[in-house]
N, C-alpha and C positions, 0 to 999 in steps of 0.2 A: 387472731391467730389464723393463718392460712390453712388450706386443706392439707398441705404437705405436713405441716407441724401437727395437725390433728392426728394424722396417721402415725407420726413419730410418738405422739402422746400415748396412743393405745399400744403401739409396739413396745414402748418402754414399760407399760403396765404388764403386758404379757411377758416381756423379758424378765421382769422382777418376780413374776409368779413362778416362772421356770427357775429363776435364781434361788427362790426359796427351796425348791426341790434339790437344786445343786448343793445348797448349804447343808441340807439334811444328809445328802449323799456323802459329802466330805466328812461330816460329823460321824456318820455310821462307819465309814471306812477307817477313820482315825481310831474309833473305839475298838473295832475288830482287830486292827493291827496291835493296839496297846494290850488288849486282852491276850492275844496270841503271844506277844512278847513276854508278858508277865508269867504265862504258863511255863515258859522255858528259861526265864532269866536266871534262875538259880543255878541252872546247869550249863547254860551257854551264854554267860554274861558278856563276853567280849563280842560275840556275834550280835546278840539282841540289843546291846547298848547303842548300836548305830541306828536302830529303829525308834529310839525314844524321842529324839528331837522331832523328826517328821510326824510321828503319830500324835504327839501332844499338840504340835503346831496345827495339824489338820483339825483336831478336835476344837481348838480355840477358834480357828478361822471359820470352821463350819458354823459354830454358834454365833459368831459376829456377823457372818454373811446373812444368816437368817434374820437378824434384827435389822441390818442395813436394807435388805430387800423389802421389808415391811415399810421402812421409811421411804424407799423409792416408789412403792405402790401408792402410798398416800400422797406423795408429792406430785406424781403424774396425774392422779384423778382430781386432786384439788387444784392443780396447776399452780403450785406454790414455788416461786423462784428460789426462796431461801431453802426449802426442804430439798429441792432437786440439786442445788449446788452443794449442799451438805452431803447428800447422798453420793454425788460424783467424787467429792474429795475423799470421803471414807472408802469408797470403792477403789480409788486409785491407791490408797494406802494398803488395802488388802492385796491388790494386784502385785505391788512391789514385794510384799512379804511372801506371796505365793511363788513368785519367780525365784526369790532367794531360797525358798524351801526346795524347789525343783532342782536348782543348781546343786544344792547340798546333797540331795539324794542321788543325783546322777554321778557326782564326784565319789560319794560313798560306794556306789555300785561299781564304779571304775576301779576303786582301790580295794575291792573285795579280795583281790588276789594276794594282798599282803597279809590276810588272816589265814592262819593254818587251821582250816576247818577240821582236818583229820585229827590233829593233836588235841584241839579243843573238845571235840566230840568223844575221843577215846579217853582222855583224862577225866573229864567232868561228868561223863554219862556212862559210856560203855564199860569201863573198868569197874564201876560201881555195880553195874548189872551183873557182871561175872562174879562179884563178891557176894551176891545173893540178896541185895537190898530190894525189898518188894516195891518200894516207891520208885526206885530207879528202873526196875524192870517194867513198871507201868509206863514210865516216860519213854523208854526204848521201844516198847510195843506200840505206843501211840505214834511215835515218829515213823516207825517202820510201816505201820498201816496207812498213815496219812500220805507219806511220800513214796510208798511202794519201793522200799529199799531194804537192805539187809546187812547187818554188821557195820563195820567202819568202812572197809573197802569191798568186802564180799561176805558171803555166808561162812566162809572158812575162818573168819575171825572168832567164831564161837568155839573153835578147837574141839575138845572132847565133849563139850557140853551139848545137850540137845538143842537143835535149832528151833526157836519158838514159832508158833503158828502164824504170828504176825508177819513173818518173812514170806508167807505164802498167801496172805490175806485171810487167814483163818483165825478164829477167836480163841480156841482152846487147844486143839491138838498140836503136836509138834510137826515140824516141817521137814521134808526130805531135801537134801542138798541139790538134787536135780530139779526140784520144783521151786526152789527159793528165788527171790528176786535177784537178778544179777548185778543191779546197781548198788553200790555202797551208800550208806547214809551220809557220809562226809560230803561226797559230791552232790548228793540229792539236796542236802541242806544248803550248800553253796549256791546251787541253781535256784532254789526257792528264795534265798536271800536276795540274789541279784534280780530275780523276777519281781519280787515284792517292791524293791526300791524303784525299779524301772516303771512299774505300774503307778506307784505313788507320784513319781515325777511327771509321768505322762498325764495323769489326771489333773495335777496342779497346773501344768502348762495349758491343757485344753480348756479348763475353766477360766484361766487368765485371759485367753483370747476372747471368750464370751464376755468377760468383765470389761475388756477394752472396748468392745462394741457398745456395751451398756453405757460406759462413760461418755462415748461420743454422742450417743442418742440423748443422754441427759443434758449435756452441755448445749446441744443444739436446741432442745426444748426450753431450757432455762433462758437462753438468749432470745428465743422467740417470745417468751412470756414477758421478759424485760422490755423488749421493743414495743409489745402491745400495751404495756402499762404506761410507757412514755407517750404513746400516741393517744392515751385516754380511752382505749377500748376496754370493754368489759371482758375480763379473762376468766 
């Protein structure tokens, strides 16, 4: 094996080490999105259902990538042609799936305008809050604190009821109309939804580019190992 392929060998090892971290990152992001989706799925089912596929897919892909990266590390260090080719084939499969996921989330983000966020939020969450359900009050307060929004379209949606402190970033005391967040939660949820999908798609595409580089390195190294074996060199 020449000096150039020796460099490729160690680059492939380093790449796979980084790839292990990428796999963990994908796994963690998928888990975070899935947990967040589950927290609000009962109340915003139509909105959160679009996050189910990408979140679960990222969890599965992150776990698989972790295992594949270990295979790539071993193949590079041991200079095993079989292990490296297997690694490249598996990585190519993951790359194709990730690109498909990225396309899906970008399409879902683009089609977000078809969802009536105001109607969904008002019917499934806000109206229940006004009826005095404590669990739904907690959901509304959590959303308003996290997204810094108030009401469906504005604080005026509370009508004659006291405006909760969550509309001003407070925990307990009520909020004054002049100090309440001006942005409604319907538009805040829509922005968050689109942003989440865009981030998921961007991460999938970014890591897919890194995977493509890894596949090229792996195939080059595998070819060099095969040539060295044919020539009778010790590899």
